[in-house]
C-alpha angles and dihedrals in degrees: 000000000000118000132185143107092302099046141055131039093303094063113122109231118230142088115341116253099188092083137022098258095179093052091048092051091050093047093049091045091053091052095046096042091047095049102035105023130250103273099053095051119078126199089244090054089054091050091048092050091047092050091241126138118245089243091060090050090053090047095055097033108028090167090060127217098355090059091047091052090049090051090052090052092048092049093080103006095092092059096042094039093051091051092049091046092051093050094046093047090051090055092045094050093049121095120245135024122327117227121231090241092055091051092048092049092050089061100032103046098060088056091047091050091052093051093045090051094046108015098183102032095038092050092050091050093049090051089055091049092050091052093047091048092052091050093042086231116190089241090059094043091051092048096054097037096047132061109014090007094234093183092060093045092049091049092049094049091045089059088056091053095055105017093166095058133082108275096228092049092050093049089051093049093048090045091056091049094047094047092048091052094048092046091052091044092061098035115127090237115038107220108233093356139090120228091192124199112009109264093018095109132237130331105249091213091057091050089053092051091050092053091047091049095052094043092049090050092054092044091047090057090056093046092054092048092051092049090055094054 
């Protein structure tokens, strides 16, 4: 019979302290959400996969699945968000016009860096972000509007890219371009690109084509407007 502080009739019931239950739940949730999607995966399924009792799930995430999704977003958002913020601020603080390609790279390259550093985990996380962005999920809205306020920075830099256009129209155009690029970046099958060996990261040539595609789309919008004047 095994005895000790965690066994026997004298054991104090409560959250386990021999492992970081919250961190394990978030890590498992990221994997399941990234591989299966957000809607099909319940919070209880995450707990079951993590080997955690439902009571422990409720203890760490009393608000249920929305809080678990928010924790998954926060897990990597600080690192990626700080990189995006730094790049966008550098463009905003610089004199002169900002090119569409520079704006695209400021948003795209932090995501690329994350995936290259952690090919499997980073790609799963970015897939979750892309899905939340498409659905305008509160977790995504909170992530981009808090902290470094990426939405405000992106809007300000967008105005520098097309200074002669209506600000709201420009923000919408850039938003479409950025979302399209991120969605293609994390797609299971890279159109026109080769991901290579699973877990090996992204094909640099494909990343270049994505950046070219988004920049040309933004630039094309300006060209059509000028031709109509």
